[in-house]
C-alpha positions as CSV (number, residue, x, y, z in Angstrom):
1,M,0.0,0.0,0.0
2,R,1.4,3.4,-1.0
3,K,1.4,6.3,1.4
4,E,1.8,9.8,0.0
5,Y,4.2,12.3,1.8
6,N,5.0,15.1,-0.7
7,K,7.3,16.7,2.0
8,L,10.9,17.8,2.3
9,V,13.1,15.3,3.9
10,R,16.8,14.9,4.8
11,D,19.1,13.8,2.1
12,R,19.7,10.2,3.2
13,I,16.0,9.3,3.9
14,P,15.4,7.8,0.6
15,E,18.5,5.6,0.9
16,I,17.5,4.5,4.4
17,I,14.0,3.7,3.1
18,R,15.4,1.5,0.4
19,K,17.9,-0.2,2.7
20,S,14.9,-1.1,4.9
21,G,13.4,-3.1,1.9
22,L,10.7,-0.4,1.1
23,E,10.3,1.3,-2.3
24,C,10.1,5.1,-2.6
25,Q,10.2,7.8,-5.1
26,A,12.0,11.1,-4.5
27,V,12.7,14.1,-6.7
28,T,15.1,17.1,-6.6
29,L,13.3,20.3,-6.3
30,S,14.2,23.5,-8.1
31,E,15.5,26.3,-5.9
32,I,12.0,28.0,-5.9
33,E,10.4,24.8,-4.9
34,Y,13.0,24.0,-2.3
35,R,12.6,27.4,-0.5
36,Q,8.9,27.0,-0.4
37,A,9.3,23.4,1.0
38,L,11.8,24.7,3.6
39,R,9.2,27.3,4.6
40,Q,6.7,24.4,5.0
41,K,9.2,22.3,6.8
42,I,9.8,25.0,9.4
43,I,6.1,25.0,10.3
44,E,6.2,21.2,10.6
45,E,9.3,21.4,12.9
46,A,7.9,24.2,15.0
47,Q,4.7,22.2,15.6
48,E,6.8,19.3,16.8
49,V,8.8,21.5,19.1
50,A,5.5,22.9,20.5
51,T,4.1,19.4,21.2
52,A,7.3,17.6,22.3
53,N,7.7,16.2,25.8
54,N,10.7,17.4,27.9
55,T,12.8,14.3,27.0
56,D,12.3,14.9,23.1
57,L,12.5,18.6,23.2
58,V,16.2,18.9,22.5
59,I,15.8,16.5,19.5
60,E,12.9,18.6,18.1
61,I,14.8,21.9,18.6
62,A,17.8,20.4,16.8
63,D,15.5,19.5,13.8
64,L,14.2,22.9,13.7
65,L,17.5,24.6,13.7
66,E,18.6,22.3,10.9
67,V,15.8,23.8,8.8
68,V,16.8,27.3,9.9
69,D,20.3,26.7,8.8
70,A,19.1,25.3,5.4
71,L,16.8,28.4,4.9
72,L,19.8,30.7,5.8
73,K,22.1,28.8,3.4
74,S,19.5,28.9,0.6
75,Y,19.0,32.7,0.9
76,G,22.6,33.5,1.5
77,I,21.9,34.9,4.9
78,S,24.7,34.6,7.6
79,H,24.3,33.7,11.2
80,N,25.9,37.1,12.0
81,Q,23.1,38.9,10.0
82,V,20.6,37.1,12.0
83,G,22.4,37.9,15.3
84,L,22.4,41.5,14.3
85,E,18.7,41.5,13.8
86,Q,18.1,39.7,17.1
87,D,20.2,42.4,18.9
88,K,18.1,45.1,17.2
89,K,14.9,43.5,18.2
90,R,16.1,42.9,21.9
91,A,17.2,46.6,22.1
92,S,13.9,47.9,20.8
93,K,11.4,45.3,22.2
94,G,13.3,43.4,24.7
95,D,13.7,39.6,25.1
96,F,11.7,37.0,26.8
97,E,13.6,36.9,30.2
98,N,10.8,38.4,32.2
99,Q,8.3,35.6,30.9
100,T,5.6,38.3,30.1
101,M,2.3,37.3,28.5
102,L,0.1,40.1,27.2
103,L,-3.4,39.4,28.2
104,W,-5.4,42.2,26.6
105,I,-5.2,45.7,25.2
106,E,-8.1,48.1,25.3
107,E,-8.5,50.9,22.8
108,N,-8.8,54.3,24.5
109,N,-11.7,56.2,22.8
110,T,-10.9,59.6,24.3
111,K,-8.8,61.1,21.5
């Protein structure tokens, strides 16, 4: 019975599948398709991080970071560029150290 996946996988996954005695088909994506697939993959990995138990959290974060690294490489973005953007955001809006959750905002109608 065939099961459809149509998702980006790590490079060695087809080889691993075949070595296990199963058949599979994989294709090489164009750069445009690859970038879109990476954007979908990052959502998949983020959801896995969100639902991971404490034991598996580090594994799921590693997978997420692998996709981030692939996105950076595909777009020619350096870790240094990302770090600079993080620094700017921290300077203007802060970080998450205070564990602050915004509960609500009320519009002030007295203009």
